C-alpha positions as CSV (number, residue, x, y, z in Angstrom):
1,M,120.7,297.6,100.0
2,S,122.8,297.1,97.2
3,D,122.9,300.1,95.1
4,Q,122.7,297.5,91.9
5,Y,119.3,296.8,93.3
6,N,118.0,300.4,93.7
7,D,117.2,303.4,91.2
8,N,116.0,306.7,92.3
9,L,114.9,307.1,88.9
10,K,111.3,306.1,89.2
11,D,110.8,304.5,85.5
12,T,114.2,302.4,85.9
13,V,115.0,299.2,87.6
14,R,118.9,298.5,87.4
15,L,119.7,294.8,88.2
16,K,123.0,293.3,87.7
17,G,122.6,292.7,83.9
18,L,119.4,293.9,82.8
19,V,118.0,297.8,83.0
20,V,114.5,298.1,82.7
21,S,113.2,301.1,81.6
22,L,109.3,302.5,81.3
23,L,108.9,304.7,78.2
24,G,105.7,305.3,78.3
25,S,102.4,304.4,79.3
26,K,98.6,305.7,78.9
27,D,95.3,303.7,79.2
28,G,97.0,300.5,80.7
29,T,99.4,300.3,77.6
30,E,102.6,300.4,78.6
31,V,106.3,300.5,76.7
32,I,109.1,299.3,78.2
33,K,112.3,299.1,76.6
34,H,115.1,296.0,77.9
35,Q,118.8,295.7,78.4
36,L,119.9,292.8,78.8
37,K,123.8,291.3,79.1
38,K,125.2,288.2,77.1
39,G,123.7,285.0,79.2
40,R,121.2,287.0,81.3
41,S,117.7,285.8,80.8
42,W,114.5,287.3,80.6
43,G,110.7,285.5,80.3
44,L,107.3,285.6,79.7
45,G,105.0,283.3,80.8
46,P,100.8,282.9,81.0
47,E,98.8,283.9,84.2
48,E,95.2,283.2,85.1
49,G,93.4,285.8,84.2
50,W,95.7,287.9,82.0
51,D,94.7,288.3,78.6
52,A,97.2,290.8,77.3
53,L,99.0,291.8,74.1
54,E,102.3,291.3,74.2
55,F,104.9,292.4,71.6
56,V,108.4,292.0,72.0
57,Y,110.7,294.3,69.0
58,I,114.9,293.2,68.9
59,T,116.8,296.4,68.8
60,K,119.8,294.9,69.2
61,G,121.9,291.8,69.4
62,K,120.4,288.0,69.8
63,M,118.4,285.7,72.5
64,T,117.2,282.4,72.2
65,S,114.2,280.2,73.5
66,K,115.0,276.5,73.6
67,K,112.3,274.5,72.8
68,D,111.8,270.6,72.0
69,D,109.9,271.4,69.1
70,G,112.8,274.3,67.7
71,D,114.4,277.2,69.3
72,I,113.0,280.7,69.2
73,V,115.3,283.1,67.9
74,L,115.4,286.7,67.9
75,Q,117.5,288.9,66.7
76,T,117.8,292.5,65.6
77,G,115.0,293.5,63.5
78,D,112.5,290.3,64.6
79,H,110.0,290.4,66.9
80,L,107.1,288.2,68.6
81,S,103.9,288.7,69.2
82,C,101.4,287.2,71.5
83,S,97.8,288.0,72.5
84,P,97.6,286.3,75.0
85,V,100.9,284.4,76.3
86,K,99.8,280.4,76.4
87,E,103.4,278.7,77.0
88,V,106.6,279.7,79.0
89,L,108.8,281.8,76.5
90,F,112.3,281.9,78.6
91,F,115.1,283.8,76.8
92,T,118.6,284.1,77.5
93,A,120.7,286.9,75.6
94,D,123.4,285.0,72.9
95,E,124.7,288.8,73.0
96,D,124.5,292.1,74.5
97,T,120.6,292.3,73.6
98,E,118.0,295.7,73.7
99,F,114.9,295.4,72.8
100,I,111.3,297.2,72.6
101,Y,108.6,295.4,75.1
102,V,104.9,296.3,74.9
103,T,101.9,295.1,76.9
104,S,98.0,296.0,76.3
105,Q,98.0,295.6,80.2
106,P,100.3,297.3,82.8
107,V,102.8,294.8,84.1
108,F,106.1,297.6,85.2
109,L,104.9,298.9,88.5
110,R,104.2,294.9,89.6
111,Y,107.5,294.0,88.4
112,S,109.6,296.9,89.4
113,Q,108.1,296.2,93.0
114,I,109.2,292.5,93.1
115,I,112.3,293.7,92.2
116,R,113.4,297.0,94.4
117,K,111.7,294.6,97.6
118,Y,112.3,291.5,97.3
119,M,115.2,291.1,95.5
120,G,116.7,293.8,97.6
121,L,115.4,291.9,100.6
122,A,117.6,288.7,99.0
123,V,120.5,290.8,98.8
124,E,120.3,292.0,102.4
125,V,119.6,288.8,103.5
126,E,123.0,287.8,102.3
127,A,125.0,290.5,103.4
128,R,123.6,289.3,107.0
129,D,124.4,286.0,106.3
130,G,127.8,286.8,105.7
131,Y,128.2,286.7,102.2
132,T,128.5,289.3,99.4
133,A,126.0,290.7,97.5
134,D,127.1,288.6,94.7
135,H,126.0,285.3,96.5
136,C,122.5,285.5,95.1
137,E,123.6,286.3,91.4
138,R,126.4,283.6,91.7
139,I,123.7,280.3,92.8
140,K,120.9,281.9,89.9
141,T,123.9,282.1,87.8
142,F,125.4,278.4,88.2
143,A,122.0,277.0,88.7
144,M,120.9,278.2,85.4
145,K,123.9,276.7,83.7
146,V,123.1,273.3,85.6
147,G,119.4,273.5,84.6
148,T,119.9,274.3,80.9
149,K,122.8,271.5,80.8
150,M,120.1,268.9,82.1
151,N,117.6,270.0,79.5
152,L,114.8,271.5,81.9
153,S,111.8,272.6,79.8
154,N,111.0,276.5,79.7
155,P,108.7,276.8,82.5
156,D,111.1,274.7,85.0
157,L,113.7,277.0,83.5
158,Y,111.6,279.4,84.7
159,I,110.9,279.1,88.0
160,L,114.7,277.9,88.7
161,N,115.8,281.4,87.8
162,W,113.7,283.0,90.3
163,A,114.1,280.1,93.1
164,S,118.2,280.4,92.9
165,F,118.2,283.6,93.5
166,F,115.7,284.0,96.5
167,H,117.0,280.7,98.1
168,D,117.9,282.1,101.3
169,I,115.3,284.9,101.5
170,G,113.5,283.5,104.6
171,K,116.9,284.1,106.3
172,I,115.5,287.5,106.6
173,K,113.0,285.9,109.6
174,V,116.4,284.5,111.3
175,P,117.9,286.4,114.3
176,I,121.4,287.9,113.3
177,E,122.8,286.3,116.4
178,V,122.1,283.0,114.9
179,L,123.1,283.8,111.7
180,N,126.5,285.0,112.7
181,K,127.3,282.7,115.2
182,P,131.2,281.9,115.1
183,G,130.6,278.7,117.4
184,K,128.5,275.7,116.9
185,L,124.9,276.2,117.4
186,T,122.8,274.8,120.4
187,D,119.9,272.2,119.2
188,S,117.7,275.2,119.6
189,E,119.4,277.5,117.4
190,W,119.6,275.0,114.7
191,D,116.3,274.5,115.2
192,I,115.2,278.2,114.1
193,L,117.7,278.4,111.4
194,K,115.9,275.1,109.8
195,Q,113.0,277.3,109.7
196,H,114.3,279.7,107.1
197,T,113.5,277.3,104.3
198,T,109.9,277.6,105.1
199,F,110.4,281.0,105.7
200,G,111.2,281.4,102.5
201,R,108.0,279.8,100.9
202,E,106.1,281.9,102.9
203,I,107.6,285.2,102.0
204,L,107.0,284.4,98.4
205,H,103.9,283.3,98.8
206,E,102.8,286.5,100.1
207,T,103.4,288.3,96.8
208,D,100.6,286.8,95.4
209,N,102.4,285.6,92.1
210,P,102.2,282.8,90.6
211,F,105.1,282.4,89.5
212,L,107.2,283.2,92.9
213,I,104.4,281.3,94.6
214,E,105.7,278.0,92.4
215,A,109.4,279.3,93.0
216,G,108.8,279.3,97.0
217,K,107.9,275.7,96.7
218,I,111.5,275.0,95.6
219,V,112.9,277.1,98.0
220,E,111.0,275.3,100.8
221,Q,113.1,272.1,99.5
222,H,116.3,273.2,99.0
223,H,117.8,272.0,101.8
224,E,116.2,268.2,101.5
225,R,119.0,265.8,100.8
226,W,118.9,262.4,98.9
227,D,119.2,259.8,101.6
228,G,116.4,262.1,103.4
229,K,118.1,263.2,106.4
230,G,117.6,267.0,105.1
231,Y,114.8,269.2,106.4
232,P,111.9,270.5,106.4
233,K,110.5,267.7,105.5
234,G,112.5,264.6,105.2
235,L,112.1,264.4,101.8
236,K,114.7,262.2,99.6
237,G,115.1,260.7,96.3
238,E,113.1,261.8,93.3
239,E,110.7,263.2,96.1
240,I,113.0,266.3,96.0
241,D,111.8,268.6,92.7
242,I,115.4,268.5,90.8
243,R,115.1,272.3,90.4
244,A,115.7,272.1,94.6
245,A,118.5,269.5,93.9
246,I,119.8,271.8,91.5
247,I,120.2,274.8,93.8
248,S,121.4,272.6,96.7
249,V,124.5,271.5,95.2
250,V,125.0,274.9,93.8
251,D,124.5,276.1,96.8
252,S,126.9,274.0,98.7
253,Y,129.6,274.7,96.5
254,D,129.1,278.8,96.9
255,A,128.9,278.3,100.7
256,M,132.3,275.9,101.1
257,T,134.5,278.2,98.8
258,T,133.1,281.8,100.6
259,D,134.7,283.0,103.6
260,R,132.1,282.3,106.1
261,V,132.2,283.9,109.8
262,Y,132.8,280.5,111.6
263,R,135.5,279.5,109.4
264,E,138.0,280.5,105.5
265,R,136.9,279.4,102.6
266,L,138.0,276.1,101.3
267,T,139.9,275.2,97.9
268,E,138.1,274.7,94.9
269,E,139.7,271.1,95.0
270,I,138.5,270.5,98.5
271,A,135.0,271.6,97.5
272,I,134.8,269.4,94.5
273,E,136.2,266.1,96.2
274,E,133.2,267.1,99.2
275,I,130.3,267.3,96.3
276,K,131.9,264.0,94.7
277,Q,131.9,262.4,98.3
278,N,128.5,263.3,99.0
279,S,127.0,262.3,96.0
280,G,124.0,259.8,95.8
281,T,123.9,260.4,100.1
282,M,123.9,264.7,100.2
283,Y,123.3,265.8,96.7
284,N,121.1,264.2,93.8
285,P,123.7,261.7,91.4
286,K,122.5,263.5,88.6
287,V,123.0,266.7,89.4
288,V,126.7,265.9,90.7
289,E,127.1,264.8,87.4
290,I,126.4,268.0,85.6
291,F,127.8,270.1,88.1
292,L,131.1,268.5,87.3
293,E,131.1,268.5,83.8
294,I,130.4,272.0,83.8
295,I,133.1,272.8,86.5
296,E,135.7,270.8,84.2
297,N,134.9,272.5,81.2
298,R,135.2,276.3,82.5
């Protein structure tokens, strides 16, 4: 497992662009420090049966939660208080940001367990599948750019953030000899590989986390096709969740521009042309349009 998803200190969890440290806890109340790199995201969301006071105080930097009725901007010295949280608040750091998060119900143990177990598992899957550990992050980062430009709501972005990182987690249940077979898969091997989307939904469902359960539904759809020829359910057009459609395009582009066990990477120009040619057949045309705008303006 990559060191970036592990930490020997039980009260600190490190991810790429995010460090979370439990500063103190007593009687269920926790004080947690977050260090968030520019461009990285963090969110709060309501849960059934959760009635905690949640308080955020910005000690350094600036982060923004985009909303139709006006953005919420928090910068050095600002604070936010909710009791309980009634809507998803999904913040993106406009610059390197640090903040103190106080909650009257314990969240750190559950949060750190999810990060260490499931995010580490996702990275392990990509290594088994011939990718680098950055593949999950690349998919998440690019998917969030597309989703933001498409003006997805805070709740949709919050789920997309999870689903894009965990999109291939189900491959942990696929035999390594199938994942890394250098030649063409047999029909039976292909049938096994295609099950990874449903395996992914099942794995995330087992977390009992409502947001990851919702993300699992997106994970299961990310190989559906606009023309209905995808898997596992043969969904087509608008039947496919827009968040899954975003992951489909981004994942295809990253796969084409990455060295794989069965072929060398394609050039960006060839990969982009492939995406264009399959708009309206494999991919949601609107997603392709936004994706290409982002690519061209990098």
